[in-house]
N, C-alpha and C positions, 0 to 999 in steps of 0.2 A: 346250092347255097353254101357260101363259105365267107370267110373274113378277107375281103380284098384290101381293106385299109386298116392298119393298126396305128393308133394315135396315142401320143403321150405328151404331157406338158412337163418341162424341166424348169424348176425354179430354185433348186438348191444344188450348189456345186458339189456338195458332199454326196448327193444321191445320183448324180449323172451316170456314173459307170454302172451301178446296180440296176437303175431304172431302165437304162438303154439295153442292158443285157436281157432284161425281161421282154422288152418290146421286140428285140431282135429274135429271141427264142420263139416268140409267138408268130412273128412274120415268116421266119424260116420254115416253121412247121406247116403253115397254111399257104405258103406262096404269096404272101401279102406285100403291099407297099407300106413303108413306114413313114408316117408324117410326124414331125416333131416341132413343137412350139417351145422355143427357148425364151423364157420370160424372166426379164429382170424385174424385181418387185421393189417399188419404193415403199418401204415400211414406215416411213416417217409420217406420211399423211399430213404434211404441213399445210397443204391447201385446204384441209378440212377442219383444222383446229381453230383457226380464228381468221377473221377478215384482215387483210393487209399483211399476211405472213411475209417474212423477208423473202424478196425475190431471189436474192443471192443464195440463201439456204435452200429454197425450193429448187433452183436450177442445179445446185450441187447434188441434191438427192436424186434428181432425174438423171443427171449425168452418170451418177454411180450405178443406177439401175440399168441404164443403157450399156455401160461398160460390163456389168455382170452378165447381161444377156449375150453380148458379143463373146465373152469368155466361155460361157456355157455352150454357145453354138460352135465355137472352134473345137472344143473337146468332143462334142456330139458328132460333128462331121468326121473327125478322125476315126472315131469308133465305128461309125456307120460305114465308112468307106472300107474299112478292114473286114466288115461282115460280107461284102459282096452283094448286099440286097439293094433293091430299088428304094430310094428314100428322098425326102425333101425336108428341109429345115426352114424355119422362119424365126428371126430374132425380133422381139418386141419388148416393151416395158409397160408397166401399169402400176397405179397406186392400189393399195390393198382394197379400197372401196370399189374399185372398177375392174377387179380381176375377172369376174364372171363373164362380162361381155367379150373379152378377148378369148377366153377359153371356149365358150359356147359356140362362137361363130365358126371355129375350126372343128370342134368335136361333132357337130351336127352332120358332118360329111364322113364320119368314121364308122366302121362296122364294130369296132371294139376299142375301148380306151384302157390302157394299162396305167395303174396307179398304185403307189404305196399306201398302206394304211395311214390315214391322216392324223391319228392320235398317238400319243406316246412320248417318251422321253426324247428330247432332242429334235422333235418335229416342229417345223415352222408353222406359224399361224395361217399361212396361205394355203396349206395343203387341203384343208377342209373346204374352203370356198372353191378351189380349183376342181375338186372331185364333184361337189354338188352342182357346179355350173355345167360340167359335162353331162351329168346324170339328168338334171331337170331341164335347163334351158337347151342343152345340146341334144337331149333325148337319145343319148348313146348308152349302150350297156358298158358297165365298168367291170374290169377284173382287178380287184384289190388284192395285193400280195403282201403278206406279213414279212417283216424284216428277217425273221428266222426261217422262212420257207424259200424254196426254189420254185420258180414258176414252172408249172407242168402244162405245156401247150396242148397235149392230148391226154387228159386225165383218164385213167382206167376205172377208178371207183369214184362215183359222184353221188353226193347227198343232195337231194332236191327238197327244199322246204316248201310244202304245199299247204296253203290255208284258204284255197278257193278265191283268192283276191285277184283283181285285174292286174295288179303289179306282179304277182307270182306268175300269172299266165304269160305276161309280156317277157319276163325273164326267161321262162322256159322256151318260148318261141325264138328269142334272140340267141339262146345258148345251143340251139339244135345242132349246129355244125360240130360242136364238141360232144354233145350227148350221143350223137350217132356213132361216134368212134369209141365210146367208152365200153368197157367190158360189162359194167353193170351200173345202172342208175337206180338208186334207192329213193322212192317217193316217200317222204316222211310226213306223216300227219300227226300232230300233237293235239291230244284231246279233241277229237273230231266233234262237230256240232251235233246235237241230238235232233235238230230239225234241218231240213234242206234236202237238195236233190241227191247228195252223196251220203246221207245218214246211214243207209243200209249197206253201203259198199264204199267206205272212205277211200278216196284216192282212185277209185275204179275208173272214172271217166278220163282223168288225166293220164292214167296208166294205159288205157286203150288208145288215146290220142298218140302217145309216144310210141306205142307198139306199132301203130300204122306207119310211123316214120322209120321203123326199123331199129328203134331203141330198145335195148334189153333192160327190162324194169322189174323191180320188186316193190311191193307196198309194205312199209313199216309203220304200223299204228302204235304210237307211244302215249303213255299217260304223262301228264305234267307232274313229274315226281320231284322236280326242283322248283325253286321260287320263280325262275325266269324261263321262258320258252327258249331263249338263246342258250341258257346253260344246258338244257336237254339236248339241243341240236349240237352243241360243241362236244358234249360227252359222246353222243352217238357217232359223230364224225370220227372221234378218236377210236371208239370201239370197233368201227367198221373199216378203219384204215382208209378213210376217204381222201382223195387227192384234191377235191374241189367241192364247194357248196354253191348251190344256185338258189337265189331267193329274191323276192320282190323287195324293193327298197321303200322304206317309210310308208307303212300302211296308215299311220297317223300323220298329223302335220309335223313338219320338221321342228317347229317350236316345241310342241308337246314332247317329241322324242328327246330333244335336247334337255328339257327340264325334268321330265318324269322318267326318261330312259325308254328304251325299246329294243327290239331284236336287231334292227338295222344298226343302231349306234353301238350296241354291245359287240356286234361282229366287227365293226370298223375299229373298235378299240382293242380287241384281243382275239381275233379269229385264229384258230389253230391251223387252218389251211387257207388257200386262196379262195376268195369269194366272188362269184359272178353276180352282179346286181343290175337290176333294171327297174325303172319306175313307169 
């Protein structure tokens, strides 16, 4: 089991070089094929504002998105050819409201999707729907990389956030190619439940599962000593010099996470290291 296809969606000319470097790093480490969607985004959404929008203005915005996609693809091909890897690119355009369909139909055939963190200064509004489309509709695992971090294709110290959820378990299974090569995987349980199958041995069952796959594990049981679970996880990642975190995405509804906050959104806003997510 390994990552045969690495996929990324390029929508911002300013991010092409760094995002492709990350995809290339991952593909080179795992002998993967790189699939790239070069997506020009019509951010005007003229067709959605009012009936009878100017056909000329609408065509101009579409032409601009097409030209942007072609420009991104030209830059991507040059960088990928220099890498010597197997790759394929596709140029397309979409309006903001229709991004998900374009991304999901490609992401569903990928083993891992490389993405920048979608929130933060200077980030385009399309990065969030692009990531969520790959994660939810595409059902692909995401490796989200902070701007300040260098992608680590074969992390040696991994922090695994375990809360017994189905999302956590899916993330662990999809991350196995990377977990098997790590020096140590820390299974982190924050405030384990007092009732349930794991109450007497928090993290024991998932630790045994990983051990049978040849993964070197330790169980870290932590108290919720900070207001948010995400804060506890981020501090522990820093304290243990983790290269990567693995976690299930959106245990609550996305709407609730967006309004009330949650561990997934907090990580996507300010993760200290790369985050492997699956839903």
